[in-house]
Residue frames relative to the residue before (quaternion, step in Angstrom):
aa qw qx qy qz dx dy dz
X 1.0000 0.0000 0.0000 0.0000 0.00 0.00 0.00
X 0.1095 0.7732 -0.6234 0.0400 3.47 -1.34 0.78
X 0.5612 -0.6303 0.4398 0.3072 3.43 -1.21 0.75
X 0.2659 -0.7923 0.5289 0.1479 3.57 -0.57 0.84
X 0.5083 -0.5806 0.5144 0.3741 3.62 -1.24 0.47
X 0.2841 -0.6974 0.6376 0.1625 3.61 -1.10 0.90
X 0.3407 -0.7471 0.5471 0.1627 3.47 -0.87 1.26
X 0.3886 -0.7446 0.5093 0.1876 3.61 -1.07 0.75
X 0.7016 -0.4334 0.3422 0.4504 3.50 -1.31 0.10
X 0.6493 0.4519 -0.3857 0.4748 3.50 -1.08 0.87
X 0.5937 0.4980 -0.4085 0.4822 3.70 1.06 -0.60
X 0.5420 -0.6634 0.4379 0.2727 3.57 -1.03 0.99
X 0.6222 0.5747 -0.3864 0.3651 3.55 1.11 -0.76
X 0.5661 0.6172 -0.3650 0.4067 3.56 1.20 -0.46
X 0.7212 0.4439 -0.2185 0.4848 3.55 1.25 -0.48
X 0.5295 0.6561 -0.3977 0.3620 3.49 1.31 -0.11
X 0.4240 -0.5657 0.6337 0.3141 3.68 -1.39 0.24
X 0.3539 -0.7833 0.4863 0.1572 3.49 -0.58 1.13
X 0.4704 -0.6698 0.5071 0.2701 3.60 -1.18 0.64
X 0.4949 -0.6266 0.5072 0.3243 3.65 -1.09 0.61
X 0.4451 -0.6060 0.5902 0.2937 3.45 -1.36 0.70
X 0.1438 -0.7640 0.6276 0.0405 3.60 -0.98 1.02
X 0.7830 0.2813 -0.1520 0.5335 3.70 1.04 -0.49
X 0.1874 -0.8155 0.5474 0.0151 3.45 -0.79 1.32
X 0.2017 0.8069 -0.4708 0.2942 3.39 0.26 1.41
X 0.7136 -0.4765 0.3197 0.4019 3.46 -1.41 0.05
X 0.5519 0.5297 -0.4320 0.4778 3.63 1.20 0.01
X 0.6418 0.4661 -0.3373 0.5070 3.64 0.99 -0.52
X 0.6203 0.5261 -0.3514 0.4637 3.57 0.98 -0.68
X 0.6332 0.5263 -0.3260 0.4645 3.69 1.05 -0.73
X 0.6018 0.5468 -0.3180 0.4876 3.52 1.15 -1.02
X 0.6962 0.4704 -0.3021 0.4503 3.78 0.60 -0.93
X 0.6518 0.5157 -0.3209 0.4541 3.62 1.07 -0.77
X 0.6726 0.4799 -0.2897 0.4832 3.46 1.09 -0.85
X 0.6257 0.5048 -0.3456 0.4840 3.66 1.05 -0.65
X 0.6583 0.4889 -0.3525 0.4510 3.61 0.91 -0.60
X 0.6413 0.5073 -0.3294 0.4721 3.64 0.92 -0.75
X 0.6867 0.5014 -0.3063 0.4279 3.54 1.06 -0.80
X 0.6630 0.5146 -0.3155 0.4428 3.49 0.97 -0.78
X 0.6349 0.5060 -0.2804 0.5122 3.55 1.17 -0.68
X 0.6982 0.4570 -0.3301 0.4413 3.53 0.97 -0.60
X 0.6761 0.4776 -0.2464 0.5041 3.47 1.33 -0.36
X 0.4367 -0.7048 0.4492 0.3328 3.50 1.31 -0.03
X 0.4200 0.7310 -0.4521 0.2914 3.80 1.01 0.33
X 0.4621 -0.6543 0.5245 0.2886 3.45 -1.39 0.24
X 0.8014 0.0074 0.0282 0.5974 3.53 1.28 -0.29
X 0.0591 -0.7752 0.6286 0.0200 3.61 -1.42 0.46
X 0.1714 -0.7701 0.6035 0.1156 3.36 -0.99 0.92
X 0.6551 -0.5556 0.3262 0.3947 3.56 -1.12 0.66
X 0.6128 0.5342 -0.3815 0.4399 3.75 0.84 -0.66
X 0.6172 0.5536 -0.3679 0.4210 3.67 1.15 -0.47
X 0.6697 0.3356 -0.2491 0.6139 3.71 1.32 -0.13
X 0.6563 -0.5939 0.3009 0.3550 3.69 1.03 0.74
X 0.6065 0.5049 -0.3668 0.4926 3.74 1.17 0.58
X 0.2930 -0.7739 0.5474 0.1251 3.45 -0.68 1.27
X 0.3390 0.7235 -0.4892 0.3498 3.60 0.61 1.31
X 0.4421 -0.6879 0.5132 0.2607 3.50 -1.09 0.85
X 0.3749 0.6844 -0.5269 0.3366 3.58 0.36 1.45
X 0.0660 0.7907 -0.6075 0.0374 3.61 -0.75 0.83
X 0.1583 -0.7283 0.6528 0.1355 3.48 -1.36 0.59
X 0.0837 -0.7978 0.5954 0.0446 3.59 -1.09 0.71
X 0.0605 -0.7919 0.6076 -0.0014 3.58 -0.64 1.09
X 0.2088 0.7596 -0.5879 0.1838 3.58 -0.26 1.39
X 0.7691 -0.3753 0.2133 0.4714 3.61 -1.22 -0.03
X 0.6102 0.5611 -0.3156 0.4618 3.54 1.19 -0.93
X 0.7253 -0.4183 0.2641 0.4787 3.75 0.97 -0.22
X 0.5270 -0.6113 0.4651 0.3636 3.47 -1.29 -0.36
X 0.1346 -0.8404 0.5249 -0.0053 3.56 -0.58 1.03
X 0.1235 -0.7310 0.6677 0.0683 3.56 -1.13 0.71
X 0.0574 -0.7943 0.6005 -0.0714 3.48 -0.66 1.32
X 0.0627 -0.8021 0.5934 -0.0247 3.46 -0.70 1.23
X 0.8190 0.0536 -0.0706 0.5669 3.59 -0.62 0.97
X 0.2545 0.8077 -0.5166 0.1262 3.66 0.90 0.59
X 0.1127 -0.7472 0.6549 0.0115 3.39 -1.41 0.63
X 0.2433 -0.7266 0.6126 0.1938 3.65 -0.89 0.78
X 0.2131 -0.8297 0.5155 0.0224 3.36 -0.86 1.37
X 0.7934 0.0438 -0.0201 0.6068 3.49 1.38 -0.18
X 0.0724 -0.8022 0.5916 0.0366 3.54 -1.24 0.77
X 0.0508 -0.8064 0.5890 0.0142 3.56 -1.12 0.49
X 0.8454 0.1730 -0.1414 0.4851 3.50 -1.11 0.79
X 0.2380 -0.7835 0.5622 0.1156 3.58 -1.24 -0.07
X 0.1131 -0.7847 0.6094 0.0056 3.29 -1.36 0.94
X 0.2026 -0.7459 0.6264 0.1007 3.54 -1.16 0.64
X 0.2978 0.7750 -0.5104 0.2241 3.55 -0.74 0.92
X 0.5904 -0.5775 0.3899 0.4073 3.60 -1.18 0.30
X 0.0572 -0.7507 0.6572 0.0352 3.43 -1.48 0.65
X 0.1331 -0.7381 0.6577 0.0700 3.43 -1.33 0.60
X 0.2144 -0.7641 0.5993 0.1049 3.52 -1.30 0.10
X 0.4958 -0.6771 0.4647 0.2825 3.60 -1.02 0.76
X 0.6934 0.4517 -0.2501 0.5026 3.39 1.40 -0.38
X 0.6580 0.3467 -0.2514 0.6193 3.57 1.53 0.27
X 0.1123 -0.8375 0.5348 -0.0001 3.48 0.44 1.27
X 0.8395 0.2648 -0.1565 0.4479 3.55 -1.14 0.60
X 0.6768 0.4365 -0.2606 0.5324 3.65 1.25 0.01
X 0.0133 0.7432 -0.6668 -0.0535 3.51 -1.41 0.31
X 0.1448 -0.7995 0.5809 0.0496 3.66 -0.99 0.53
X 0.4000 -0.6564 0.5816 0.2660 3.49 -1.45 0.32
X 0.0123 0.8493 -0.5145 0.1175 3.58 -0.49 1.26
X 0.3845 -0.7390 0.5351 0.1404 3.37 -0.98 1.15
X 0.1545 0.7901 -0.5857 0.0939 3.67 -0.71 0.98
X 0.6304 -0.5036 0.4028 0.4322 3.60 -1.32 0.31
X 0.4864 -0.6683 0.4812 0.2917 3.55 -1.10 0.58
X 0.7733 0.1504 -0.0549 0.6134 3.50 1.18 -0.60
X 0.0153 0.7915 -0.6110 0.0038 3.53 -1.00 0.86
X 0.2036 -0.6905 0.6720 0.1738 3.64 -1.19 0.55
X 0.0023 -0.7790 0.6260 -0.0369 3.48 -1.01 0.79
X 0.2644 -0.7078 0.6387 0.1458 3.62 -1.37 0.66
X 0.0806 0.7912 -0.5974 0.1032 3.54 -0.95 0.82
X 0.3562 -0.6522 0.6041 0.2878 3.74 -1.39 0.02
X 0.4549 -0.6806 0.5374 0.2026 3.23 -1.42 0.68
X 0.7153 -0.4303 0.2704 0.4796 3.64 -1.04 0.10
X 0.7024 0.4255 -0.3087 0.4799 3.70 1.02 -0.23
X 0.6212 -0.5564 0.3426 0.4326 3.59 1.26 -0.13
X 0.4962 0.6972 -0.3824 0.3486 3.47 1.33 -0.14
X 0.3649 -0.7384 0.5048 0.2585 3.64 -0.78 1.00
X 0.0427 -0.7831 0.6204 0.0063 3.42 -1.32 0.71
X 0.1443 -0.7283 0.6315 0.2236 3.59 -1.26 0.02
X 0.0719 -0.7447 0.6587 0.0794 3.48 -1.43 0.48
X 0.3137 -0.7031 0.6225 0.1407 3.28 -1.56 0.46
X 0.0367 0.8312 -0.5543 0.0225 3.62 -0.60 0.90
X 0.1294 -0.7852 0.6035 0.0493 3.52 -1.10 0.84
X 0.8368 0.2866 -0.1638 0.4369 3.42 -1.29 0.32
X 0.8411 -0.0766 0.1101 0.5240 3.61 -0.89 -1.02
X 0.5994 0.5735 -0.3189 0.4584 3.52 1.24 -0.74
X 0.6414 0.5156 -0.3011 0.4818 3.51 1.14 -0.87
X 0.6433 0.5398 -0.2953 0.4557 3.49 0.91 -0.96
X 0.6500 0.4880 -0.3150 0.4900 3.63 0.98 -0.76
X 0.6214 0.5097 -0.3588 0.4747 3.66 0.87 -0.81
X 0.6864 0.4573 -0.3323 0.4575 3.70 0.64 -0.94
X 0.6423 0.5381 -0.3367 0.4297 3.57 0.73 -1.01
X 0.6939 0.4877 -0.2651 0.4587 3.65 0.70 -1.16
X 0.6752 0.4817 -0.2834 0.4814 3.63 0.86 -0.93
X 0.5770 0.5647 -0.4061 0.4281 3.61 0.98 -0.65
X 0.6155 0.5318 -0.3693 0.4494 3.76 0.99 -0.86
X 0.6318 0.5465 -0.3869 0.3904 3.66 0.82 -0.57
X 0.7622 0.3163 -0.2095 0.5245 3.54 1.13 -0.42
X 0.6833 -0.5626 0.2981 0.3573 3.49 1.16 0.65
X 0.5685 0.6030 -0.3554 0.4322 3.54 1.33 0.32
X 0.1328 -0.7810 0.5958 0.1322 3.52 -1.01 0.71
X 0.6211 -0.5545 0.3413 0.4362 3.70 -1.02 0.47
X 0.5376 0.6325 -0.3984 0.3901 3.56 1.29 -0.48
X 0.6269 0.5671 -0.3226 0.4258 3.52 1.13 -0.62
X 0.7850 0.3099 -0.1412 0.5175 3.67 1.15 -0.48
X 0.3929 0.7567 -0.4297 0.2973 3.50 1.42 -0.09
X 0.3343 -0.7304 0.5398 0.2517 3.71 -0.93 0.66
X 0.7700 0.0750 -0.0022 0.6336 3.50 1.40 -0.42
X 0.1281 -0.7683 0.6244 0.0584 3.62 -0.84 0.90
X 0.1191 0.8030 -0.5839 0.0071 3.61 -1.07 0.55
X 0.5214 -0.6468 0.4473 0.3313 3.64 -1.12 0.45
X 0.4663 -0.6412 0.5608 0.2388 3.50 -1.12 0.77
X 0.4786 -0.5538 0.5322 0.4255 3.73 -1.05 0.30
X 0.5349 -0.6322 0.4818 0.2864 3.36 -1.28 0.74
X 0.4982 -0.6970 0.4480 0.2554 3.53 -1.22 0.62
X 0.3462 0.7636 -0.5085 0.1960 3.66 1.21 0.20
């Protein structure tokens, strides 16, 4: 496992529509392990493959509900609404106010290719929406109602 470099706004890969994973093998498992280590090293809630330079439909999410590996994920239903702050490991030094569904249902494959469904609410739902947006080349800054600079960490 290794911590990967997180690309920043302006890198073309962050604006690409990502390719589906078709092969579920040790190479994918290594990618998932690297993504897990990276999101934890960066103190993030989630990480999408394009954030480490790979235009692949792979996401990891690390929230109170647990650690999730989502491969080829798709949101199939949403309900309600929440408005709150969002940041991004690829948009350092900024935060925004973003409107998201309160509840989402998604389908995805696990590291072995098996299909699963999940239901997420609150912050977990926000994280799912945020990370899946990355897979279609969208950043939270595209939909933020307000953007602001964070205090510097000097």
